[in-house]
C-alpha positions, 0 to 999 in steps of 0.5 A, spaced: 500 500 500 502 506 498 503 511 503 501 518 503 506 524 504 506 527 510 504 534 510 508 536 515 514 533 512 513 537 505 512 543 509 519 542 513 522 540 506 519 546 503 522 551 508 529 548 510 534 552 506 539 548 502 545 550 506 543 545 511 545 539 507 551 542 503 558 538 503 565 542 502 566 544 494 572 542 490 573 547 485 578 549 480 581 556 480 580 559 473 588 561 472 590 554 472 592 551 465 588 546 462 593 540 463 593 542 471 585 542 471 585 535 467 590 532 472 586 535 478 579 532 475 583 525 474 586 525 481 579 527 484 575 521 479 570 526 477 568 528 470 567 536 471 568 541 476 566 548 478 571 553 476 572 560 481 576 566 480 581 568 486 575 571 490 571 564 490 566 567 485 563 561 481 565 563 474 562 556 471 564 549 470 569 545 466 568 538 463 574 533 461 570 531 455 569 539 453 577 541 455 579 535 451 575 536 445 576 544 445 584 544 447 587 538 444 582 537 438 584 545 436 592 544 437 592 548 443 598 546 448 594 544 454 600 545 459 600 553 457 592 554 455 589 557 461 582 554 463 578 560 463 576 561 456 573 554 456 569 555 462 561 553 461 557 559 463 550 556 463 551 551 469 546 549 474 547 552 481 543 554 487 543 559 492 544 557 500 538 561 502 533 557 497 529 551 500 531 544 499 525 543 494 528 549 490 535 546 489 532 539 488 528 542 482 533 546 479 538 540 479 532 536 476 530 541 470 538 542 469 538 534 468 544 534 473 546 530 479 550 535 483 550 543 483 554 548 487 551 552 492 553 560 492 551 566 496 547 571 493 554 574 491 556 568 487 561 566 492 561 558 492 560 555 499 559 548 498 555 543 493 549 539 494 546 533 490 540 529 489 543 523 493 544 528 499 537 530 498 534 523 498 538 521 504 535 528 507 528 525 506 529 519 509 532 522 515 526 526 516 521 520 515 518 518 521 519 511 523 512 508 523 515 501 524 518 503 531 512 506 533 508 500 531 513 496 535 513 500 541 505 500 541 505 493 540 510 492 546 506 496 550 499 493 549 502 486 550 504 489 557 499 493 559 492 490 556 493 483 560 493 487 566 487 491 565 483 485 562 486 479 566 490 474 564 485 468 564 483 468 557 490 469 553 491 464 547 497 465 543 496 467 536 500 471 531 499 479 530 498 482 523 506 482 522 506 475 524 509 476 530 507 472 536 501 476 540 496 474 545 489 473 542 486 477 548 491 483 547 489 483 539 482 484 541 483 489 546 488 493 542 483 493 536 477 495 541 482 501 543 483 503 536 491 501 537 494 498 530 498 492 532 503 491 526 
């Protein structure tokens, strides 16, 4: 059975700023060579990276494929060619004061899994990803199974005391765990769902 979204979870996610779930950003300085940039990307095991100026302002992003095509394919020397002219300016990013939901939508619209997070002055403060947002959603979900187990335990302990122990017949709860028939019946009468 599909669970309905909890309105309080959605409201919390809608109001929570993305800066709460950022990770440190690894950027490439704009003044380094294409070769140094490619070496850095290779060392980090990534295909692309945000590029910043000396102040830390986001200029755009570079990718290994584009650098290899634009520099190597055009006969430029990657050791001396600066990376700055090869920065893609139209990349996705989000502001640190935007909500998690807005950041998620920005990445989905741009078809990217990760995006830099910047101040309103475009200074890079970190990165966020669809994976981080999904993990954040998982942490926010209430653990109904824990609540059900707690209620089942409480019912198994308290109901026999309230109704006496004379008619306790072993049976299975809806989840297949041992329970007592009198406990199950009493819990249903009280409106307690036993999982």
